[in-house]
N, C-alpha and C positions, 0 to 999 in steps of 0.2 A: 506493500501500498503508498502512496506518497503521500507525501504531505499537501501539497497541493491536488489539482485535478487536471489532467490532460486533456484539451477541447475535444470535444466529440470532432471524428474524421467525415467528410462526406456518405463514408463508404457503410461507418456504420450509423449517419442516419439511414440510408436506404435500408438497413435492418428493418426497419419497424414498418417501410410500405415493401415487405419480402422482397428487397435488394439483391443485388449478390451476394451483399452481409448477411447471412440470415443468425448472426448469432444475437438472442435477447440484449439489453439495454440495458443495464445494472448498475442506478445512482445508490454509492452510499454516504451518505453523513456519519461525520461522527462526530462529537459534542463534549471534546474534557481538555482541559485546560494542561493537562499533563501529558508531554509527548511518552512515561514509561509506565502509564496506568492500564491497568486492566483492560478498560475500555478501548483502547489501543489495539495492547494484543490480542482481543476480542476483533475489532477491525480488521487487524491487520489477519486472520485466520479465515476468516469468514471470508475476506475479501480476493486471498489468495483462491478457496476453494472457488468461488463463483469462479472466477480467472480457467483457472484446472478446468471445471466444470464445461468448460467453451463459455461463458458469459464477455459481453463485453464490459471493462467496469473502467467505471468512473467516478473516480472516489473526491469527497470534500472533506478537509477537517478543516475546521472551523476557527479555532484558533489560529494553527500554524498558520493559514490561508489572510488574520487580520481581517474576516467579515466582520462588516458593519450592521448590528444588529436592530439599530436604530431606528427607528420606522419616522421618514422626517413628517411635516402635516399634507405636501401638496399628495405623498403617496396613504395617509389616509383614508379616501374616499373608497368607499367596496360599492357604491349602488350608482348606474348608469348604463343609460342604455348604448352610447359611443364612448363609454368609462375603456379606458384600453391599455394596462402597464409592461405591454409586453413586446414594448419599443426599444430603444438605447434608450439608459437609464441615466448617461452620468456616468457609473458607478459600471464597469468591467468584468467585475470582479462578478459583482449581483447581475448580470444581464448573461454571461455565462452558467451559473448556473438557474437561473432561469429556462435557459435554453437548455440544457443539459436534463432539467426535468423534464423539459416540451418531446425529448427523445423515449423517457425509458418506460423500459418494460415495468421496471419493478421499483421502487427504490426500499433501503434496507438501512433503518439509524441505528445511531448505539451510542447511549448516552444515560450517566449517572442518576437518578433520583432527588434532587434538593427541593426540603419543604413541598413533596409531592406535588412537584414541580417537573418538565424538563431544567435545564442550563440557560441561564437570558439569554445567552448569544442562543440557541437553538430555540425557544422563543422568539424574538425577533427573525429569525429566517424563517421561519414560517409563517411570521407579518408581512414580510417584503418580499418573499419568491411566490407563495402562492397566493396572486392575484388577480385582478379581472384584467383578461384578456392572457392570460395562463393557465389561471385553472380552473377560470366559470366563467361565466359573465351574468350580471342579473339586472335586468332592464332596471328595475323597481321595486323596493321593501319585500310587498305583498307578494312577489312570485318567486317561481322559484327557478335556482341555479339552473346553464347552461353547463353543464361539462365539457370544457376542452381537454381533459388531460388524458391518457389510454392505460394507467398502472396498474396492470393487470395483481399484483403482489405487495403490500407493505409489510414489510419487515422490520422490526423495534427489538434489540435487545437492550434491557436496564440492568441497571446496577444499584444495589441498595444494599448502607450496614444494617437495614430493619431486618426481622428477623420475617418471616414468610407468612406464619401465624396471625402475628401483632397488623404489618403489614394490609391484610383481606380484615382481620373483624375489628379493627381501630381505625383504619385508613381508609379503608372501603377502595383501596384500589383505583385513588383519584385520577393514574395516567390511562384505563382502560378506555376513560371517559375523552378524553384528549382523540388521542390515536385511533381510538377503537368506533368510537362512536360520532365523534365531528372531524379528524382530516381524513381520517379515512372514506367516508363516506362524498367525499369532494375529488378523490381520484380517481376514480374509475369511468366509463361511458356510461350511461344512463343505460345501454344494455348487457354491457359487463361491469357491477361492483368490483371493486378491491376486495382480495382478497386478504384481510389483515390477523398476523401472526406477532404474537409476542412471547417474548421469554425472559423472567424477569428473575435474575441470580441475586439470590436474599444472602442475607448475613456475611460480604464480599469483607467484611473487618475481620471477621473470626477464623475463616479460609483461607490451610496450609496450605504447603504449592501443590500434591497430590489433588483436592478440590478445584485448585486455576485449570490444573491440569486437563479433568474433566471437561469442568466447561469448555478452554477451549474445545476439544473434542467436539465436545455436544456442537458449537458452533459453526463447527467447519463441516459437522454431517447437511448441518442449516442449509449454509450457503452449494453444497454439493444439491439438495434438492429443491433448494429455489430454483436451478436453473434447469432441471429436471421439471420442475411443473410448468416452464416457461415456452419448455421446445414443441 
């Protein structure tokens, strides 16, 4: 996995239309500030498995890239018949993220759970990338959005220091609402809803090397199965 993402080539983009490159495009986003973190190790293992299985991997490490998560006032409008944010924004990195997502067959997100939420940089990524003209069109507030993406699979890998039982009984897994019931419903087409799969690795702070090795093997299998489901 590279620190930044390589831009999609024309051949890779053709994969979405059944062109000469039939490999499914998998966009992998990792959001953790420490490059030696378990999150990065998980993302590397999963991404390597995707590439070995024949997927076209595009990786974005939000902290390493210096992605700007702050939503400017001019980007804060979400409703309007002619509202379109898919063109040049003045931020080449943001434009690349939007363009990469528009070509994706699958989105993989790896991040820790902090205060029941994704890191702020990832929340800002959602605000600035899943915008009108990229993810959807919404002519009026009372209508239903027209979905513009065709992401068939959303895979989310979360790490948390909270024990699994406490996460479920006390906090109620708040990230399920974000990824499974909100974001996931906007990524697929109207005729082919996105399949959402989350893996939650709990009590990370107490895990020994053997447990971490098992988790790495688990996400490696996850990456291979993802590509198999897409071809």
